[in-house]
C-alpha positions in Angstrom: -11.6 76.6 7.5 -12.1 73.1 5.8 -13.5 72.6 2.3 -16.7 71.2 4.0 -17.6 74.5 5.8 -17.2 76.8 2.8 -19.9 77.5 -0.2 -19.0 76.3 -3.5 -18.4 79.4 -4.8 -16.0 80.2 -1.9 -14.4 76.9 -2.7 -13.7 78.0 -6.2 -12.2 81.1 -4.9 -9.9 79.5 -2.5 -8.7 77.0 -5.4 -8.2 80.0 -7.6 -5.8 81.6 -4.8 -4.0 78.5 -4.3 -3.5 78.0 -7.8 -2.2 81.5 -8.4 0.4 80.8 -4.9 1.5 77.9 -6.4 2.1 79.3 -9.9 4.0 82.4 -8.5 6.7 80.0 -7.4 7.4 82.0 -4.2 6.4 79.5 -1.3 8.8 77.1 0.2 8.7 73.4 -0.7 7.0 72.3 2.4 4.2 74.9 2.1 3.7 74.2 -1.6 3.0 71.0 -0.8 0.5 71.8 2.1 -1.3 73.7 -0.6 -1.5 71.5 -3.3 -3.0 69.1 -1.0 -5.4 71.6 0.3 -6.2 72.4 -3.4 -6.9 68.6 -4.1 -9.3 68.2 -0.9 -10.9 71.1 -2.5 -11.3 69.8 -6.0 -12.4 66.5 -4.3 -15.2 68.4 -2.4 -16.2 70.7 -5.5 -16.4 67.7 -7.5 -19.1 65.6 -5.0 -20.9 68.9 -4.6 -21.6 68.9 -8.7 -22.3 65.4 -8.7 -25.0 65.7 -5.9 -26.2 68.6 -7.7 -26.4 66.7 -10.9 -28.4 63.9 -9.1 -30.9 66.5 -7.9 -31.4 67.7 -11.2 -32.1 64.2 -12.8 -34.5 63.5 -10.3 -36.3 66.6 -10.2 -37.0 66.5 -13.8 -40.0 64.4 -14.1 -42.7 63.3 -16.9 -45.6 61.7 -15.9 -44.4 60.7 -12.7 -41.2 59.1 -14.3 -37.9 60.7 -13.9 -36.6 61.5 -17.6 -32.7 61.1 -17.5 -31.5 64.3 -19.1 -27.9 63.9 -20.0 -26.0 67.1 -18.8 -23.8 68.4 -21.4 -20.3 68.0 -20.4 -17.4 70.1 -22.0 
């Protein structure tokens, strides 16, 4: 299942599983590298989804027909 076909929440769960597998240290090197790449792909997809959501929020917040840019707090 590619990252594009699952929800954001499912992506985070899959990423959590990948991290646990990698931290466990029980995977062969080749499989570890594949899982790492899968994790990177999921992170990129989640990042894109978050950026899209942020843009939607910024365009939804309007006052008198003008867009009010409300910065989202970042941790």
